[in-house]
N, C-alpha and C positions, 0 to 999 in steps of 0.2 A: 295255677300260677305258671306251670310249664307251657300250657297252651297259649296263655297270654304272652309269654316271653317269645314263643315261636312266631306269633302274629306280628311282633314288632321287629323281628330280625329279617335280614335279607339284603339283596342288592337290586338296584334298579338302574338300567342303562337307558338314559334319556337323550333324545336328539332334539336339536333346535337350530334355528338360523342365527347368524351373528347379529342380525338387526333386531332381535327380540329383547335387547336391553331396554328398549323404550316401552315394552309391554308389561312391565312388572313381573314377568315370569321368573326372573332371577330372584326377586324378592320372595315370590311364592315358594321357590325351591328352598331358599334359606330358612323360611319359617317352618316348612315341613321337616327339614333336617334337624332343626333345633327341637322340634316336638317329638321326633323319632330318631334319636341319636344312634340307635342300633341298626338302622337301615342305611346302607352305603349307597350313595348316589354317584353315578359316573355319567358325565355329560360329553356328548359328541356334537361338534358344530359342523354343519354342512348345508347345502341347498336342499330344497324340499324333495326333489327327485332322488337325490342320493340318500336322504334319510328314509324315504319310503322303501327304497331298495334294501337298505340295511335292516329295516323292520321285517321285510319278507324273508330275509335270510337269517332272522333271529339274532342278528348282531346288536339290535336294539330291542328294548321291551316296549317303549312308548316314544312318541315324538310330537313336537309342536311344528306344524307345517302350514304353508300357505297354498291354497288351491284357488287359482284364478279361472273362472269359467265353469264348465260342467264338472260335477262331482265324479271323481274317478271310481272305477270298480276295481277294488284290490282284494284279491283272495286272502282270506285269513286276517284282514285288518278291519277294525271297526273305527269309523271316523265320526267325530262329534264336533259340530261347529261351536266354538266358544266365543269368538269375537268377529266383528266386522270392522275393518280398518280401511276406509275408502282412500283412494289416491288423490293427491293434490299436486299442484304445480308450484314450485318454488322459484321466485323471481328476485333478481338483485333489487335492492332498494332504489327507488327513483326510475325504474324501468317504465317505459310508456304503457306497458300492459298492467301496471299495478292498479290502475283505476278500475279494472274489471274484477268483479267478484267471481265470475266463471270464465274459463278459458277453453277454447276449442283447439283441436290440433291445427286447424287452418290458420289460427292466430300466430302459430309458431314457425311459419315458413321463413326461412332465411336466418333464424335465430341459432345461436350456438347451444347445442343440446348435450346435456350430460345424461347418458342412457344407463339403465341397469346393465350389469354384466350379462353376456350372452347365456351364461348358465342359469340366470335367474328366470323364474317362471313369468316374470313381468316383462321381459325383453320383447317377446313376440307380440303380446297384446298391444304394447305401446308402439312398436314398429308398425303393426297393422293399422293403428289409428292414423299414423302419418300416411301410409300407403292408400288408405281409403279416401284421403283428401288429395291424392295425387302428388304428395310431397315426399321428397327424399330428404330426410333430416340431416342437418349439418352437425354430425356427431364429433364432439371435441374430447370426450372421455367416456369410458364404459366402466362403471364401478357399482357394486351393490353395498358399499360401506356408507351408511347414512352420514357419519361424521365428515367424510370427505366431500360428499355432495353438498352438505350444509356450508362447509368452509369455502368450496369453490363458488357456490352461488353468492355467498356473502361477499366474496372478493370480486364479484362482477365477471367471473369467467364463463358463465353460462346459465342456462335454465335447466332445472332438474325436476324429477318426479319423486315424490315421497309420500308415505302414508300420513294420515291425519295425526296419528300418535307420535310419529317422528317429528312432525312439524310442531306439535304441542310441546314436546320435550326439549325443543331447541329455540324457544321463544327469545332467548337472550341474544341471538345472532341477528345481524342486520339484513334480513330478507323479508320479502312479502310472499304470502301464500294465497293462492286462489283455488277454487274448486275446478275440477275437470268436468267439462260439459258432458262429454261422452264417457260416463263413468266406467272404469274397469273394475269388475268384481274382484274383491280382495278379501277372502274369508280365511280366518285362521282356525285350523282344526286341531283337535287333540286326537292323535292316532294311536291305537293300542292293539296289540296282538290278541286275537280272540282266544287263543289257546293258553293265555296266561291269566285268565279270569280266576282260576282257582289258586293262584299264587298269592298268598295273603299280603305280602308287602306291596306288590304291584296293585292289587285291588284297593289296598288302603290309600295308595297314592292317587289312583284314579278317582276314588270317592272324594278325596280332598280337592282335586282339581275341579270336579263337577260342582262341588259345593261353592268353591271360590268364584267360578266363572258363570255357572248357570243359575244356581239358586239365588245368587245376589242380584240377578237381572230380573227376577220375577216380581 
């Protein structure tokens, strides 16, 4: 009974992006905490680069991060892909591009563009997409808050980029979504410190996440 009690006690420091409200990760944390009331959960919000740095300095135990492009080599951190969340283009209702199911960067020349914040891992890939077409985007706002992007697009203030899950979670707003032709890889990873594998509370949480996201995809 004492061993069982120790297994269920502990503290887990978890990092995630503010945009992950659309990924059901908060719901997963809530369920885990209800099932394991003696395990304390502390959540830190930040961008992926910051969260990975906090992991390396042991200020976090695990994190949910986005990695666009090549997989990073991070000492002491184990990365497991749990979701793919492709990028889409959000257009105001009635925009001339709404008739397209797929949109290229070249289609967006001269349009008002709502870009991710410069601190976002998506900023450079999206900017490179414009540059590859010889286009200097007309940027009217830079933000990584999905709610603001959705509201600005719905109000006709510009065109934004959002993940498929953000688009799906905001279907009630008046905007049109189209696929991006030159797809930008957007993979969501569960990152955990390798030297915490023997900490029972963290391992219990990791097993729970693997079961929720990986086993259910089989």
